N, C-alpha and C positions, 0 to 999 in steps of 0.2 A: 617238617624237619628242616633245620637251618643248614646253610651252605657249608659251614665248618664241619658238621658231623658227616655230611655226605662226602666231603673231601677226605676226611679221616677214614671213612669206610673204603674209599677208592684206594688209598695207600696201603691199607692193611689187607693182604690177600687172604688171610685165613681168619675166619670169624667163627665164634662158637655158635652152636645151635640156638642158645639162649639169646645171643645178640641178634641173630637173624630173625628170630620170632618177635623179639621186641621191636625191631625196626619195621618188620612187616605190620605188626599190630598198630604202630604209630601211623604208618602210611595209610593203612586201610581206614583208620579212624578219621584222618583228615579227608580222605576221599569220600567217605560216607557223609560227613558234614557238608562238604561242598556240593555233593549231589542233592542233598536235602534242601539246601539253599536254592539251587537251581529249580527243583521241583516246586518249591513255594512260589518263586517268582513267576514261573510259567503258569501255575494254577491261578495266581492273582490276575495275571494279564488276561487269561481266558474268562475269568469271572467279570472283569470290567467290560469285555466285549459282550457278554451275555446280558449284563445290566443295561448297557446302551441299547441293545436290540430290543429288550423288553420295554424300555422307555419309548422307543419308536413305535412299537405295537400299541402301547397305551395312547400315545399322541395320535395315532391314526384313528383310534376309537373316538377320541374327543372330536377330531375333525369330522368324523362321520356323524356324530350327534349334532354338531352345529350345522352340518349339511342338511340333515333332516329338518332342523328348525327353519332353515332358510327356505326349504321346499314349502313350508307352510306359511311363510310370511313375506318379507320385503321383496325378494327377488321375483317371486311369482307376480306380485302386484306390478312391479316396475316393467317387466317384460310383457305382461298381458295387454299392455296398451298397443303393442306392435303385432303380436301373434295371439292366438287363442290361449286362454288361461292354462289349459291342460298342457299345451306345448311349452309354455313358459316354465311350468313346474318340472317338466321332463328335462329340459335343457339345463336348468340350474342344478337339479339333483344329480344328473349324470356327471356334470363337471366336478362337483364336490366329491362324489363317490370315486371318481377316477383319481383325483388327487389323494384321497385316503388310501386307495389301492396301491399307488406308487410308494407312499411312505411305508405301508405294510410290507411291500416287497423289499425295500431297503432294510427294514428291521429284520426280516427273515434272513437276509444275506449276512447281517451282523451275527445273528444267532448261529448260523452255520459255521462262521469263522471260529466261534468259541467252542464248538463241539469237536470231539469229545473233550470233557473237562479233565483229561488225563495229561499229566506232564510228559508229553511224548519225547522231547529232547532229553530230559533227565533219564527216562527209562532206557533210551537208546545208549546213553553214556554209561549207565550202570551195566548194561549187557556187554558193551564193549570192554569195560573194565574187568568184568568177570571172565570174559574170554582171554584177555591179556594175562590175568593171573593164572588161569588154567594152563595156558601155553607156557608160561615161565616155570610153572611147577613141574612140567614134564621134561624140561631141559636138563 
């Protein structure tokens, strides 16, 4: 509703029931549209967080696969000149898997930020709006 119609309503002390219902209908319509926009934005933001977390989980899996390959090849051979071959394999494998575990934990944290995928702020606003409408109807 524009400013001039609000000013006009303020100056007129008596309004017909039809005018009041029309005004309320317009205001509720605008309110619902705005709350739906907020819900879409909040859901999209949480979806992006979930996608990023899932990507991090995937990346940790790839790193773990490369870690296993390294356990079977180059690193073992390079370190086995200094220590026993089995100890060389253990050292390299443990380091790579520890790195993969760190990335997985970061991915899990991102997934927790995105949960639950419910637009909490929009729902809270709708509840507050409903309470306000109920309160004003009882006046």
